[in-house]
Phi, psi and omega in degrees: 000141180286133177271125182243157177295136180294138177289148179231021189298334187282349181284335182241111177243163179215160179266134176252124172264115183231108176051045179083006180248136180263109180247150180247134180212156174292160181305317181294316182291323179300324181294330182260003180291133186275071181301315188278345186271324188230163165250179178301316181291329185263356180301133183304148182265029186235030184252342181268150178087161182264060181090194183280162176088228185301318182299319179294324181286324180290324184230075181283165179286345183233141167270132186059040183296333180294347180275354180303329183291350181260014181301325186297336182245010177083012183257013177283115177248015182297148178233116179281129181240017182307321182296325176294320178291324176302310179297322178296321175299318181291323177300314178299317183296319183267348181293154173282172184275069181221148179295333178294314181291331175298309182296318180295324176296318177295322177298320177297318178302313179305308181301317186289321175298316177300317180298319181292318179300313180300324180281331191244353177294139188287332183203175181294329178292314179296318180301312183297317180291321183289331184292355171278340188285323180305328178294321179300310181299316179298317180295320180296316180284333176290324182268301184283326182292339180298323179294316180298313185300304184292330175291325178292318180297316180297319178293334177280357177093008177283148170283124183279129181298150183306319181295340180272342181307325181297339183268344191236123176259157179302321181297316180294317180300318180299311181295317181294320180298318178297315182296318182293317180296328181281355176091017183295319184291315183290337177275358177082016181265358181071188185266000000 
């Protein structure tokens, strides 16, 4: 396995103002955030979840997404969080192979989801109900995301620390490596 310089991306974060939303990102992730390409409404809906199926259902791109069908009558209370998931994907990509950077990436996701909810909730009732959701997302990435994180680090050529070996099986690393090489992570489809 190739020995690479350890990432230090998590030490330097900055605030990104995006369409009235205050997001926090590492310097590297902030550099690739598509400020000029999208607005909140046009940001792609394919960054949350670990691909199609169960991962998409556990971590959808919208909070209260089922209400989108009621936009015609003004009852759409959905809150898009795709931009937080985009940044989280980039944090995973640029982070070094350490449990600390894994946790810090997840903490940034939690902060960013909360920030989006605060900026985009239509009223206090929606805000109060939606503020339960960041914990759900945090739990999903803390539990299921560890496989994605350590597999990504292995595919990037990092030596995986002994304590991380329990999270990564050879089969998973092999499948994840193929998906990463095929561009699945950068396309926002997850592992």
